[in-house]
N, C-alpha and C positions, 0 to 999 in steps of 0.2 A: 285808443284801440291799439293793441300790440300787433304790428305787422313788421316783417323783416324784408328789406329790399336788398337783393344781391346785385350790385352794379356790374359784376363780372359775368352774370348769367346771360345766356343767349336769349332767354325769354324777356320780351320787352317789359319795362317797369309797369305799364298799365295792366298787363296780363298778370303780373305777379300780385298786384294789388287786388284786382278783381278775383283772382283765383283764391287768395287767402281769405277774402271776405266771404266768398261762396262756401269755402270749407267751413268757416265758422258758422254759417247759417245751416249747412247740411248736418253738422255735428251738434247743433243745438246750443252753441255758445252765444249766438245772436238769435233771439227769439222774435216772433211776430210782433211788430209794433216798435221794436227797438230802434232808436234814432242813431243814425250814423253821424260821425263828425262832419262838420261842414267841409266843403271842398277845400276852402282856404286853410282851415285848421289842420286837416289831415296832410295837405301839401306841406305846410310849415313843419309839422311833426316829422314827416318822412324826408324833408329837405328835397322835395321834387316840385316840378311845375304844377300849378293848379290845373292846367290843361290836361296833364297826365292823370290826375285824380278824377277830373271830370269825365275823361274817356272811360276810366274804369267804372265809374258810377253809371255811365250811359250803357255800357255792356251789361252790367248787372240788371239794369232796368229792362233792357231788351229781352233778357233771359227770364224775366219775371221774378227775380229775387228781391228787388227793392222797388219802391216807388218814390218819386220826388214830387213834393208839393211846393210850388213856387212860393218863396217867402217863408216857408216853414222848415224845409229840409228834406232829407232822404231817410226813408224808414224801411225796415224789413217787412216784406209783404207776407200775407198769409200764403205761404209757399205752396205751390202746386205739389201735392203729395206724390203724384206720379213722377214728376220731374225729380223730386228729391230721391225717390226710390231708384230711379234710373241712374242718377249720379252715384249713389251708394253702390249699385251693382257694378258700374264701370270701375269704381275704386277697388272693389273686391277682385274683379277680373284682372285688373292691372297688377295687383299684389300676387295673385295666383300665377300669372304669367312670369313675374319676376322670380317667384319661388321655384317654378319648374325650370326656368333657365339656369338658375343657380344650382339646382340639383343635377341637371345635365352637365354643367361645367365641372362639377365635382366627380363626374363619372357614373352617376346613378342612371340605371335604366328606367324606361318609362314604367315598367312593371313595379320596380322598387319605389318609385315616386307615388304610384297609385296605392300601393300597399301602405306606405307611410301616411298618405292622405286618409285612408280608411281607418287606420289606427288612431290618428288624431281625432277624427270625427267621432269615433266610438267613445273617446275619453271626454268629449265635451258634452 
């Protein structure tokens, strides 16, 4: 599994791992029933502690994204569609906030931003 760890990030490594796996589930890169690498294998690949990977998997399990079967491994669950929809909405909201902030920092008025939004919506 391709994950990127940024050791200089303020975000803890276990959150980076769980966040990237969650994104892969939300965006359909990891589908229901897909097996995740074992804790030891992923820890070795990422060159981090097995405890760090275990903490990431525990978070994903608590949030309902994966389930772990003792002796068999961890698997992507039949994700709660409401939870996935909510995650996607939060992602869109965050990107819109970023775009609005960027527009304002360039000197655009709120009205100009709204007009641009409507123009783009009409084109899609």
